[in-house]
C-alpha positions as CSV (number, residue, x, y, z in Angstrom):
1,M,-74.3,159.0,43.8
2,T,-75.2,155.1,43.7
3,A,-72.3,152.4,42.7
4,P,-73.2,150.9,39.2
5,E,-76.4,148.2,39.4
6,N,-73.5,145.0,38.7
7,A,-70.2,146.6,40.8
8,P,-68.8,143.7,42.9
9,G,-70.1,143.0,46.3
10,T,-73.6,145.0,44.8
11,G,-75.5,141.8,44.2
12,P,-78.5,140.7,46.3
13,D,-76.4,137.5,47.5
14,T,-73.4,139.4,48.3
15,A,-72.6,140.5,51.9
16,P,-71.1,143.3,53.5
17,S,-67.5,142.9,54.0
18,P,-66.2,142.7,57.8
19,S,-64.4,146.1,59.0
20,H,-61.3,144.2,60.0
21,D,-61.8,145.4,63.9
22,S,-64.7,142.9,63.8
23,L,-63.3,139.8,62.9
24,P,-62.2,137.3,65.5
25,D,-58.8,136.7,66.9
26,D,-57.1,134.0,64.9
27,R,-54.0,134.0,66.1
28,W,-54.2,130.7,67.6
29,R,-54.7,129.3,64.5
30,S,-50.7,129.8,64.2
31,T,-49.7,129.2,67.8
32,H,-51.8,125.8,68.9
33,L,-49.7,122.6,69.6
34,G,-50.4,120.5,66.7
35,R,-49.3,123.4,64.5
36,L,-46.0,123.6,66.6
37,M,-45.5,120.3,66.9
38,G,-46.2,119.7,63.3
39,H,-44.0,123.0,62.4
40,A,-40.9,121.4,64.8
41,L,-41.0,117.7,62.7
42,R,-40.7,119.0,59.4
43,R,-37.6,121.5,60.8
44,F,-35.9,118.0,62.3
45,D,-36.7,115.9,59.7
46,A,-35.1,118.5,57.3
47,R,-32.1,118.7,59.6
48,V,-31.6,115.1,59.3
49,L,-31.9,114.5,56.3
50,H,-29.2,117.4,55.8
51,L,-26.6,115.3,58.0
52,M,-27.5,112.6,55.8
53,A,-27.0,114.5,52.9
54,H,-23.3,115.4,54.0
55,A,-23.1,112.0,55.9
56,V,-19.6,110.0,55.0
57,E,-21.4,106.7,55.8
58,V,-24.0,107.3,53.2
59,P,-23.3,105.7,49.8
60,L,-22.6,109.0,47.1
61,A,-25.6,108.2,44.9
62,L,-27.8,108.6,47.9
63,S,-26.2,111.8,49.4
64,H,-26.6,113.1,46.1
65,L,-30.2,112.1,46.2
66,A,-30.8,113.4,49.8
67,A,-28.5,116.8,48.5
68,R,-30.9,117.4,45.8
69,G,-34.2,117.2,48.2
70,Q,-35.3,113.5,46.3
71,V,-35.1,111.8,49.8
72,G,-37.7,113.6,51.7
73,A,-39.9,112.9,54.6
74,A,-41.8,110.4,53.7
75,H,-39.0,107.8,52.9
76,I,-37.8,108.7,56.5
77,H,-40.9,106.0,56.9
78,I,-39.3,103.3,56.0
79,T,-36.5,103.9,57.9
80,R,-38.0,104.5,61.0
81,H,-40.9,101.3,60.6
82,L,-39.0,99.2,59.1
83,S,-38.2,96.1,61.3
84,L,-34.5,94.7,61.1
85,R,-35.9,91.4,60.4
86,G,-38.4,92.9,57.6
87,S,-41.5,94.0,57.6
88,R,-44.6,93.2,55.5
89,L,-45.8,96.0,53.6
90,T,-49.0,96.2,54.8
91,D,-48.0,96.1,58.2
92,L,-45.1,98.9,57.1
93,A,-47.9,100.6,55.8
94,H,-49.7,100.6,58.9
95,S,-47.1,101.5,61.2
96,A,-46.2,104.5,58.8
97,G,-49.8,105.9,59.1
98,M,-50.3,105.2,55.4
99,T,-52.1,103.9,53.0
100,K,-50.6,99.6,51.3
101,Q,-50.4,102.2,48.0
102,A,-48.4,105.1,48.9
103,M,-46.3,102.6,50.5
104,G,-45.6,100.7,47.7
105,D,-44.8,103.7,45.7
106,L,-42.0,104.3,48.5
107,V,-40.8,101.0,48.7
108,D,-40.6,101.0,45.5
109,Q,-38.4,104.1,44.9
110,C,-36.3,102.7,47.7
111,E,-35.9,99.2,46.4
112,A,-34.4,101.1,42.7
113,W,-32.1,103.1,44.9
114,G,-30.6,99.7,46.6
115,L,-32.2,100.6,49.9
116,V,-34.6,97.5,51.0
117,E,-35.1,94.9,48.7
118,R,-38.5,92.0,48.8
119,Q,-38.0,88.9,50.0
120,P,-40.2,85.7,50.2
121,D,-41.5,85.3,53.9
122,P,-40.6,82.5,55.5
123,L,-43.4,82.0,57.5
124,D,-45.8,81.9,54.5
125,G,-44.8,82.1,51.0
126,R,-47.4,83.8,49.8
127,A,-46.3,86.6,51.3
128,R,-43.0,88.7,50.4
129,L,-40.5,90.9,53.5
130,V,-39.2,94.1,52.4
131,V,-35.7,94.0,53.8
132,F,-32.6,96.5,54.4
133,T,-30.4,95.6,52.0
134,P,-26.4,96.0,52.9
135,T,-26.6,99.9,51.7
136,G,-30.0,99.9,53.6
137,L,-28.0,99.1,56.8
138,L,-25.7,102.2,56.1
139,W,-28.3,104.3,55.2
140,L,-30.0,103.2,58.6
141,E,-27.1,103.8,60.1
142,A,-26.8,106.9,59.1
143,F,-30.1,108.1,59.9
144,R,-29.4,106.5,64.0
145,A,-26.3,109.2,63.8
146,A,-28.2,111.9,62.0
147,V,-31.2,111.9,64.7
148,A,-28.8,111.4,67.4
149,Q,-27.1,114.6,66.4
150,A,-30.6,116.6,66.0
151,E,-31.5,115.7,69.3
152,A,-28.1,116.5,70.6
153,E,-28.5,120.3,68.9
154,F,-32.4,120.5,69.6
155,R,-30.9,119.2,73.7
156,E,-28.6,122.8,73.4
157,W,-31.3,124.9,71.4
158,V,-33.7,124.7,74.2
159,G,-32.1,123.0,77.1
160,A,-31.7,120.1,78.4
161,P,-34.2,120.5,81.6
162,V,-36.6,121.7,78.3
163,A,-36.0,119.1,75.9
164,T,-35.9,116.3,79.0
165,V,-39.3,117.7,79.6
166,V,-40.5,118.0,76.1
167,A,-39.3,114.3,75.3
168,L,-41.0,112.8,78.1
169,G,-44.3,115.1,77.6
170,L,-44.3,114.2,73.8
171,E,-43.4,110.1,74.7
172,A,-46.3,110.6,77.1
173,Y,-49.0,112.1,74.7
174,A,-47.3,109.4,71.6
175,N,-48.6,106.2,73.4
176,G,-51.8,107.6,74.9
177,D,-55.0,106.8,74.0
178,A,-56.6,109.2,71.5
179,T,-60.0,108.6,72.7
180,A,-59.0,108.8,76.9
181,Q,-59.8,112.2,78.5
182,P,-57.0,113.3,81.0
């Protein structure tokens, strides 16, 4: 008995399906270093946001936003990269590895939440600086405390020697030239 002329998998442009035994081993895709670092970063950021959502020094409205998942890892970019003296939007976006438009959207949200404000740049009247508000400085302190706790938890989870090696290795790798060969 032959397959009907229009049966799936029987057309002239259809290659036969390979058997599962002949597929290449692709387990490396879920265990390579880049993927593991990405998973670790997402887990770390999620823990930091959880801690911030429950921090007493965070204004209640902001802790509610964090608890409901409305403050995400993208908002952490502002917390990580905004200078205490203020930053121009372009510099902030570059430091965070984001487009100016995407960072502008984040700054707009953070400004609406009272974390940052835009002020004239005293060195260039045409430019504006993004600066922390007093509420934003409270948020920054809660971020510092949450990062310290998450790092301590990581150290406890993997052990102090491994945590030290991971930190040193990541620092060396992050500060290296991406185009250089080892």
